[in-house]
C-alpha positions as CSV (number, residue, x, y, z in Angstrom):
1,M,68.1,26.4,96.5
2,S,66.1,28.1,93.8
3,C,64.1,31.4,94.2
4,E,60.8,29.5,93.8
5,S,61.7,26.9,96.4
6,L,62.1,29.6,99.1
7,K,58.3,29.9,99.2
8,S,58.1,26.4,100.7
9,L,61.0,26.8,103.1
10,K,60.1,25.5,106.5
11,L,61.3,27.7,109.4
12,P,59.8,27.8,113.0
13,E,57.0,30.3,113.2
14,T,57.9,31.8,109.8
15,T,56.0,32.0,106.6
16,I,57.7,33.1,103.3
17,T,54.9,35.1,101.5
18,A,56.9,36.0,98.4
19,A,60.1,35.2,96.6
20,E,60.9,36.7,93.3
21,F,64.0,37.4,91.2
22,I,64.0,41.1,90.0
23,T,66.1,41.6,86.9
24,Q,64.3,44.2,84.8
25,L,63.3,47.7,85.4
26,P,60.9,49.5,85.8
27,W,59.6,47.4,88.8
28,T,56.8,48.4,91.0
29,S,56.5,47.1,94.6
30,P,53.2,45.8,95.9
31,G,53.0,49.0,97.9
32,G,53.2,51.1,94.7
33,T,56.8,52.3,94.9
34,S,58.3,52.3,91.5
35,L,62.0,51.7,90.8
36,S,63.1,52.8,87.3
37,H,66.9,52.8,87.6
38,C,69.9,51.8,89.6
39,L,68.9,48.3,90.6
40,N,71.2,45.3,90.3
41,P,69.5,41.9,89.9
42,V,68.2,40.8,93.4
43,L,66.2,38.0,94.9
44,R,63.4,39.7,96.9
45,V,62.1,37.6,99.8
46,V,59.1,38.7,102.0
47,G,57.8,36.9,105.0
48,V,56.3,37.1,108.5
49,V,57.5,35.6,111.8
50,T,54.5,34.8,114.0
51,P,52.8,36.7,115.5
52,A,53.6,39.9,113.7
53,I,57.2,40.5,112.6
54,N,57.2,41.4,108.9
55,F,60.4,41.3,107.0
56,E,61.8,41.8,103.5
57,V,65.3,41.0,102.3
58,W,66.9,41.6,99.0
59,L,69.7,39.1,98.3
60,P,72.3,39.3,95.5
61,P,72.6,36.5,93.0
62,A,74.9,33.6,94.1
63,K,77.0,33.8,90.9
64,G,78.0,36.3,88.2
65,D,79.0,39.9,87.8
66,E,76.4,41.1,90.2
67,S,77.1,38.6,93.0
68,W,77.5,39.5,96.7
69,N,80.4,41.9,97.3
70,G,80.7,40.8,101.0
71,K,79.1,44.0,102.4
72,F,76.0,44.2,104.5
73,N,73.7,47.2,104.9
74,G,70.9,47.0,107.4
75,V,68.3,49.7,107.8
76,G,65.5,50.6,110.1
77,N,65.5,51.5,113.8
78,G,62.9,49.2,115.3
79,G,59.4,49.8,116.5
80,L,57.1,51.1,113.8
81,A,59.9,52.9,111.9
82,V,60.5,52.0,108.2
83,G,64.0,51.8,106.8
84,S,65.1,52.2,103.2
85,I,68.2,52.0,101.1
86,T,69.0,54.7,98.6
87,R,71.6,54.0,96.0
88,R,73.3,56.6,93.9
89,C,73.9,55.9,90.3
């Protein structure tokens, strides 16, 4: 499945609003946060589960030197809290 095809993925009560492959820096999020270093290539997927569960996942490439290392890091603590991942260079 390609990055672009994720936008038309059909899941119950779920809409994918954005799917983009981020490979170059600097990159600025729609919210204005700027990343200028320390980012491996990722597939950024944004969506909403009806009625109001917003989500964003960053997935590693399926192949290559930067492919998934088998580790999972989840952040956030529910409710209205916002989680973030900080990576040291």
